[in-house]
KELUMNU-477109 format. One record per residue: residue number from 1; x, y, z of N, C-alpha, C, O, CB in turn. Coordinates in steps of 0.1 Angstrom, whole numbers. Each point is the difference from the previous one (the first is absolute). Glycine has a CB too. Layout:
N
   pos    n_px    n_py    n_pz   ca_px   ca_py   ca_pz    c_px    c_py    c_pz    o_px    o_py    o_pz   cb_px   cb_py   cb_pz
   NUM       X       Y       Z       X       Y       Z       X       Y       Z       X       Y       Z       X       Y       Z
...
This chain:
191
   pos    n_px    n_py    n_pz   ca_px   ca_py   ca_pz    c_px    c_py    c_pz    o_px    o_py    o_pz   cb_px   cb_py   cb_pz
     1    1204     826     651       6      -9       9      -7     -13       1       6     -11       2       1      31      11
     2     -20     -20     -16      -8     -12       1       5     -10     -11       0     -12       2     -20      25       7
     3      24      -8     -21       4     -10     -10      13      -6       4       3     -11      -4     -15      25     -13
     4      21      -7      24      13      -5       4      -3     -12      10       5     -10      -1       7      33      -2
     5     -21     -20      13      -4     -10      10      -6     -12      -7       3     -12       4      -7      30      13
     6      -5     -16     -27      -6     -12      -7      10      -8      -7       0     -12       0     -21      25      -2
     7      30      -7      -5      11      -7      -7       9      -8       9       3     -11      -2      -4      29     -16
     8       5     -11      29       8      -7      10      -7     -12       7       6     -10       2       5      32       2
     9     -24     -20      -1      -8     -11       6       0     -12     -10       1     -11       4     -15      28       9
    10      11     -14     -26      -1     -11     -10      14      -7      -1       1     -12       0     -19      25     -12
    11      28      -5      12      14      -5      -1       3     -10      12       5     -11      -2       2      32     -11
    12      -9     -16      25       4      -8      12      -8     -13       1       5     -10       4       1      31       7
    13     -19     -20     -15      -8     -12       0       5     -10     -10       1     -12       2     -21      25       6
    14      23      -8     -20       4      -9     -11      14      -6       4       2     -12      -2     -14      25     -15
    15      21      -5      22      14      -5       3       0      -9      12       9      -8       1       0      29     -12
    16     -17     -18      21       1      -7      13     -13      -7       4      -2      -2      12      19      20      -6
    17     -25     -22     -15     -12      -6       3       1     -13       9      -8      -2       9      -1      11     -31
    18      20     -16      20       2     -12       7       2       2      15      -3      -9       8      14       0     -28
    19      -8      21      24       2       4      14     -13      -2       8       1      -3      12      17      19     -19
    20     -29     -13       1     -13       0       7      -3     -14       7      -7      -1       9      -1      18     -25
    21      14     -28      11      -2     -13       5      11      -5      10       0     -11       4     -12       6     -25
    22      22      14      23      11      -4       9      -3       0      15      -8       9       4      23       0     -22
    23      -9     -18      25      -2      -1      14       9       9       7      10       6      -6     -17     -30       4
    24       4      26      15      10       8       8      13      -8       1       0     -12      -2     -19      22      16
    25      30      -3     -12      13      -7       1       8       6      12      -3      12       4       3     -16     -29
    26       9      -3      30      10       4      10      -5      10      10      -8      -4       9      24       0     -27
    27     -11      16      17      -3      10      10     -15       3       2      -4       4      11      26       6     -16
    28     -30     -12      -5     -14       3       1      -7      -7      12      -8       6       7       8      -3     -32
    29       4     -16      27      -6      -7      11       4       5      13      -8       1       9       8     -21     -24
    30      12      24      16       5       6      13      -7      13       3      -4       3      11      26     -14     -14
    31     -24      19      -7      -7      13       2     -14      -2       3      -6       6       9      22       5     -25
    32     -23     -20       8     -14      -3       3      -2      -5      14     -10       4       7       7      -9     -31
    33      12      -3      29      -1      -6      13       1      11      11      -7       1       9      17     -22     -17
    34       0      31       5       2      11      10     -12       9       1      -5       3      10      30      -4     -15
    35     -30       5      -7     -11      10       0     -13      -6       2     -10       7       4      23       6     -19
    36     -15     -26      14     -12      -7       2      -5       1      14     -13       0       2      19     -15     -20
    37       3      17      27      -4       1      15       3      13       5       0       2      13       3     -26     -10
    38       1      34     -11       4      13       5     -12      10       0      -9      -1      -7      32      -3      -3
    39     -21      13      20     -10      11       1       5      11     -10      12       0      -4     -19      -6      28
    40      -1      16     -27       4      11      -8      11       7       6      10       4      -7     -33      -2      -2
    41      22       1      22      11       8       7      13      -7      -1      11       6      -1     -28       4      16
    42      17     -24     -13      12      -7       0       8       0     -13      12      -3      -1     -22     -11      18
    43       3      17     -28       7       1     -13      10      10      -1      10      -1      -8     -31      -7      -2
    44      20      18      18       9      12       0      12       0      10       8       8      -1     -28       4      -7
    45      20     -22      16      11      -1      10      12      -5      -7       0      -8      -9     -16       4      28
    46      28       8     -14      12      -4      -5       6     -13       7      11      -4      -3      -6      28      -4
    47     -13     -29      16       5     -12       7      -1     -12      -9     -10      -3      -7       2      13      29
    48      19     -18     -22       1     -12      -7      -4       1     -15      -9      -7      -4       5      -5      26
    49      10      21     -29      -4       1     -14       5     -12      -8      10      -6       3      -9      31      -2
    50      -9     -30     -10       4     -12      -8      13       3      -7       1      10      -7     -26     -16       4
    51      34      -4       4      13       1      -6       8      12       3       9       4      -8     -19     -18     -10
    52       6      21      28       7      12       5      -3      13      -8       6      10       2      12     -25       4
    53     -28      15     -14      -4      11      -8     -13       6       4     -10      -8       2      23      -1     -21
    54     -14      22      22     -12       7       4      -7       5     -12       4      10      -6       6      -4      28
    55     -21     -13     -27      -7       4     -12     -15      -1       3      -7      -8      -6      26      -1      -8
    56     -24      17      24     -14      -2       4     -10       3     -11     -11      -5       0      18      11      23
    57      -4       3     -32     -10       4     -10      -2     -11     -11     -10      -5      -2      15      29       6
    58       7     -27     -10      -1      -9     -12      -1     -15       3      -3      -8      -8      16      25      -4
    59      -9     -20      25      -1     -14       3     -11      -3      10     -10      -7      -4      35       5       0
    60     -24       7      16     -10      -3      10     -13       5      -3     -10      -8       0      28       8      17
    61     -20      13     -20     -13       6      -2      -6      -6     -13     -12      -3      -1      19      24      13
    62       2     -22     -23      -5      -6     -12      -6     -14       1     -11      -2      -4      28      16      -8
    63      -9     -23      18      -5     -13       2     -11      -1      10     -10      -7      -3      33      -1      -2
    64     -22      16      15     -11       0      11     -13       4      -6     -11      -7       2      28      12      15
    65     -17       6     -25     -13       4      -7      -5     -10      -9     -12      -3       0      20      27       2
    66       0     -29     -11      -5      -9     -10      -5     -13       6     -10      -6      -4      25      16     -13
    67      -8     -15      27      -4     -12       7     -13       2       7      -8      -9       0      32       2       3
    68     -26      18       3     -13       3       7     -11       1     -10     -11      -4       3      23      16      15
    69     -10      -6     -30     -10       1     -10      -3     -12      -7     -12      -3      -3      19      26       1
    70       3     -31      -2      -2     -11      -9       5     -14       5      -1     -10      -6       4      27     -12
    71       3     -17      30       6     -12       5      13      -3      -6       5       9      -8     -28     -18      12
    72      29      -2      -2      13      -4      -5      -2      -6     -14       4     -11      -2       6       8      25
    73     -16      11     -32      -1      -5     -14       9       8      -9       1      13       2     -25     -19       3
    74      31       0     -13      10       6      -8      -5      10     -10       7      11      -2       6     -31       4
    75     -24      18      -9      -4       8     -11      -2      15       4       6       9      -7     -17     -28      -2
    76       5      22      20      -1      15       4      14       6       3       2      12      -3     -24     -17      13
    77      31      -3      -5      14       5       2       6       3     -14       7      11      -1      -5     -24      23
    78      -3       4     -31       6       3     -13      -7      11      -7       7       9      -7      -2     -33       5
    79     -18      26       3      -7      11      -6       4      13       6       2      10      -7     -21     -25       3
    80      22      15      17       5      12       7      14       4      -6       2      12      -2     -16     -18      23
    81      22      -4     -23      13       3      -5      -1       6     -14       7       9      -4       3     -28      17
    82     -19      13     -22      -1       5     -13      -6      14       0       5       9      -8      -9     -32       0
    83      -5      26      17      -5      14       2      11      10       4       0      11      -5     -23     -21      11
    84      31       6       3      11       8       4      10       2     -11       5      12      -2      -7     -20      25
    85       5      -2     -31       9       1     -11      -6      10     -10       7       9      -5       1     -33       8
    86     -20      23      -6      -7       9      -9       0      14       5       3       9      -8     -17     -28       0
    87      11      21      20       1      13       7      13       7      -1       2      11      -3     -20     -19      18
    88      29       0     -12      13       6       0       5       3     -14       7      10      -2      -2     -23      22
    89      -9       5     -30       4       4     -14      -8      12      -5       5       8      -8       1     -32       4
    90     -19      25       8      -7      12      -4       6      12       7       0      11      -6     -22     -24       3
    91      26      12      15       6      11       8      13       3      -7       4      12      -1     -15     -19      22
    92      19      -3     -25      13       2      -7      -3       8     -13       8       9      -3       2     -30      13
    93     -20      17     -17      -4       7     -12      -3      15       2       5       9      -7     -14     -30      -2
    94       2      24      20      -4      14       4      13       7       3       1      12      -3     -24     -19      11
    95      32       1       0      13       7       4       8       3     -13       5      11      -1      -6     -23      23
    96       3       2     -30       9       2     -12      -7      11      -9       7       8      -6       2     -32       7
    97     -22      23      -3      -7      10      -8       2      14       5       2       9      -8     -19     -27       2
    98      16      19      19       2      14       6      14       5      -3       2      12      -2     -18     -18      20
    99      26      -3     -18      14       4      -1       4       1     -15       7      10      -4      -2     -21      25
   100      -9       1     -29       5      -1     -14     -11       0     -11       4       0     -12      15     -12      22
   101     -31      12      -7     -11       0     -10      -6     -13      -2       5     -10       5       7      28     -16
   102     -23     -18       4      -8     -12      -2       7     -11      -8      -2     -12       3     -18      27      -2
   103      27     -11     -12       6     -11      -8      11      -7       8       1     -12      -1      -6      26     -20
   104      13      -6      28      10      -7       8      -6      -8      11       6     -11       3       9      30      -8
   105     -26     -15      11      -6      -8      10      -6     -13      -5       2     -10       6      -8      31       5
   106       0     -21     -23      -5     -12      -6      12     -10      -3      -2     -12       3     -17      25     -13
   107      30      -8       5      11      -9      -3       6      -5      13       3     -12       1       2      25     -22
   108      -3      -4      31       5      -5      13      -8     -10       7       5     -10       5       5      33      -3
   109     -23     -21      -2      -9     -10       6      -1     -13      -8       0     -11       6     -13      30       3
   110      13     -18     -22       0     -13      -8      13      -8       3      -1     -12       2     -13      24     -20
   111      25      -5      18      13      -7       4       0      -5      14       5     -12       2       6      27     -18
   112     -16      -8      25       0      -4      14     -10     -12       2       3     -10       7       2      33       0
   113     -16     -23     -14     -10     -11       1       6     -13      -5      -4     -11       5     -15      28      -7
   114      27     -16      -8       6     -12      -6      12      -6       7       5     -11      -4     -13      20     -17
   115      12      -3      32      11      -5       7      -3     -13       7     -10      -3       6      18      26      -2
   116       2     -32      -6      -1     -14       6       0       1      16      -5      -9       7      16      -1     -27
   117      -6      21      25       1       2      14     -13       0       7      -1      -2      12      22      15     -16
   118     -32     -11      -3     -13       0       6      -5     -14       4      -9      -2       7       4      23     -20
   119      12     -31       7      -4     -14       2      -1      -3      15     -10      -6       4      20       0     -25
   120       0       9      29       0      -4      14     -11       7       8      -8      -6       7      32       1      -9
   121     -25      19       1     -10       6       8     -15      -4      -4      -9       1       8      25      18      -6
   122     -18     -23     -15     -13      -4      -4      -2     -15       3     -12      -4       2      12      22     -20
   123      10     -26      17      -2     -14       2      -1      -4      15      -8      -8       4      21       5     -25
   124      -5       9      29       1      -3      14      -7      10       8       2      12      -1      20     -23      -2
   125     -32       7      11      -9      10       7       8       9       9      -3      12       1     -15     -29      -2
   126      29      12       7       8       8       9       7      12      -8       6       9       6      -3     -29       9
   127      -2      19     -28       5      10      -8      -8      13       1       4      11      -6       5     -28     -10
   128     -20      17      22      -8      11       2       7      11       8      -3      12      -1     -17     -26       0
   129      30      10       9       8      10       7       7       9      -9       1      13       2       2     -29      16
   130       3      11     -29       6       9     -10     -10       8      -7       3      12      -3      15     -29       0
   131     -29      11      -1     -11       8      -7      -5      12       8      -1      11      -5      -5     -32      -6
   132       4      19      24      -5      11       9      11      11       1      -3      12      -1     -12     -28      14
   133      27      11     -11      11      10       1       2       8     -13       2      12       1      10     -28      16
   134     -12       9     -28       2       8     -13     -12       9      -2       2      12      -5      11     -31      -4
   135     -25      15      11     -12       8      -2       1      13       9      -2      11      -5     -12     -31      -2
   136      16      18      19       1      11      10      11       9      -3      -1      12       1      -9     -26      16
   137      21       9     -22      12       8      -3      -3       9     -12       3      12      -1      12     -30      10
   138     -21      12     -20      -4       8     -11     -11      11       3       1      11      -5       4     -31      -9
   139     -14      16      23     -10      10       4       7      11       8      -5      12      -1     -12     -30       2
   140      27      15       7       7      11       7       7       9      -9      -1      12       2       5     -28      17
   141       2      11     -30       7       9     -10     -11       8      -8       2      12      -2      17     -29       1
   142     -29      10      -3     -11       7      -7      -6      11       8      -3      11      -5      -1     -31      -8
   143       1      17      26      -6      10       9       9      12       2      -4      12       0      -9     -30      11
   144      26      15     -10      10      11       2       0       9     -12      -1      13       2      15     -28      12
   145     -14      10     -26       0       8     -12     -13       8      -1       0      11      -6      14     -28      -5
   146     -25      12      16     -13       7       0      -1      10      11     -10       7       1       0     -27     -11
   147      20      22      18       0       9      11      -8      -4      12      -3       8       9       6       9     -26
   148      -6     -30      18      -8      -5      11      10      -7      10       1     -12       0     -22       9     -15
   149      27      12      23      11      -5       9      -5     -10      10       6     -10       3       5      32      -6
   150     -23     -19       9      -5      -9      11      -3     -14      -6       3     -10       6     -12      30       7
   151       3     -20     -25      -3     -12      -6      13      -8      -4       0     -12       1     -22      22     -10
   152      32      -2       5      13      -6      -4       6      -7      13       5     -11      -1      -2      28     -17
   153      -4     -10      29       6      -6      13      -8     -12       4       6     -10       5       1      33       2
   154     -20     -23      -8      -9     -11       3       4     -12      -9       1     -11       5     -19      26       3
   155      19     -13     -21       4     -11      -9      14      -5       3       2     -12      -1     -17      22     -17
   156      24      -1      22      13      -5       4       0      -9      12       7     -10       1       3      31     -11
   157     -19     -17      20      -1      -8      12      -6     -14      -4       5     -10       6      -9      31       8
   158      -6     -21     -22      -5     -13      -5      11      -9      -7       1     -12       3     -24      22      -5
   159      31      -3      -6      11      -7      -7      10      -6      11       4     -12      -2      -7      27     -18
   160       6      -7      30      10      -5      10      -6     -11       9       7      -8       4       3      31      -5
   161     -23     -22       3      -7     -11       8      -3     -12      -9      -4     -10       5      -6      28       9
   162      14     -17     -27      -2     -12      -9      13      -7      -2       0     -13       0     -19      25     -11
   163      29      -5      10      14      -6      -2      10      10       2      -1      11      -4      -8     -28     -12
   164      20      13      23      10       9       4       8       6     -11       6      11       2      -4     -24      19
   165      -2       7     -33       7       5     -11      -6      14      -5       6       6      -8       0     -30       2
   166     -18      27      11      -5      13      -3       7      12       6      -3      11      -3     -19     -22       2
   167      33       8       9       8      11       5       6       8     -10       4      11       2       1     -26      17
   168      -3      10     -32       5       8     -10      -9      10      -6       4       8      -9      10     -28       4
   169     -27      19       8     -10       9      -6       2      15       5      -1       9      -8     -15     -28       7
   170      20      21      13       2      14       5      11       7      -8      -2      11      -5      -5     -18      28
   171      19       0     -25      10       7      -9      -5       1     -15       4      10      -7      13     -20      22
   172     -26       1     -19      -6       2     -14      -8      12      -1      -1       7     -10       1     -32       7
   173      -8      28      14      -8      12       0       9      12      -1      -3      10      -7     -15     -21      21
   174      29      11      -7      10      11      -1       5       2     -14       0      11      -5       6     -15      29
   175      -3      -8     -30       5       0     -14     -11       5      -9       3       8     -10      12     -27      15
   176     -27      15      -3     -11       5      -9      -2      15       2      -1       7     -10     -10     -29      12
   177      12      27      10      -2      14       2      11       8      -7      -2      11      -6      -8     -16      28
   178      22       0     -21      12       7      -6       1      -2     -15       1      10      -7      11     -13      29
   179     -13      -9     -27       2      -3     -14     -13       3      -9       2       6     -11      15     -23      18
   180     -28      13      -2     -12       2      -8      -6      14       1      -3       6     -10      -2     -31      13
   181       4      29      10      -6      13       2      10      12       0      -4      11      -1     -14     -23      14
   182      31       9     -12      10      10       1      -1       8      13       4      12       0      -4     -11     -25
   183      -5      -7      35      -2       7      13       7      -7      11       3     -12      -1     -24      21      -7
   184      25      -2      19       6      -7      11     -11      -4      10     -12       5      -1      33       8      -2
   185     -18     -21      12     -10      -4      11      -3      12       8     -11       2       4      20     -25      -3
   186       1      32       1      -3      12       8     -10       9      -7      -9       6       7      32      -7       1
   187     -23       1     -21     -10       8      -7     -14      -6       2      -9       8       2      26      -2     -19
   188     -18     -19      17     -13      -6       3      -5       2      14     -12       2       2      18     -19     -19
   189       3      17      27      -3       2      13      -6      14       2      -9       3       8      26     -20       0
   190     -11      27     -15      -4      14       1     -13       2      -7      -8       9       4      32      -2      -2
   191     -26     -14     -13     -12       2      -9     -12      -7       5     -10       1      -6      24       2     -12
């Protein structure tokens, strides 16, 4: 797994090196302003969510933590996004390897890493919301396959607290249980 992570890290730096010098844009300033004066407890309230979306994990907590540690400097935010991207592709590799084997996992991850769709989440700091949601969703699926139900539920909660589109993950877990494992949810609840 370490060689996959090393190759992915080299690839993302080569392909997106210019991102490290980019300034915050658009929503980043609004989020930084909100969390800059927020208490930890206030990050979790659903009162006046930015743009009407409740995303306390991937937006408020993420920005709040990095701003407290590094100030409003772009580089740490970009590095965090790159680390999340790397983590989610390594997790994707582990998931595909578990389902289809090592060769299929290598091809799937190489194809996924090359997608132009990564440009926005890596370029724009606020794209971290998608990165957190995708990472937590993949972890939920991988944990489910490993029989770690509580960890799967926790990862699903993080995904849902990152972006509402994670609502599709619960049906995916059902599909994984049925299609990959050939078992029903009832079987898992009993086992």
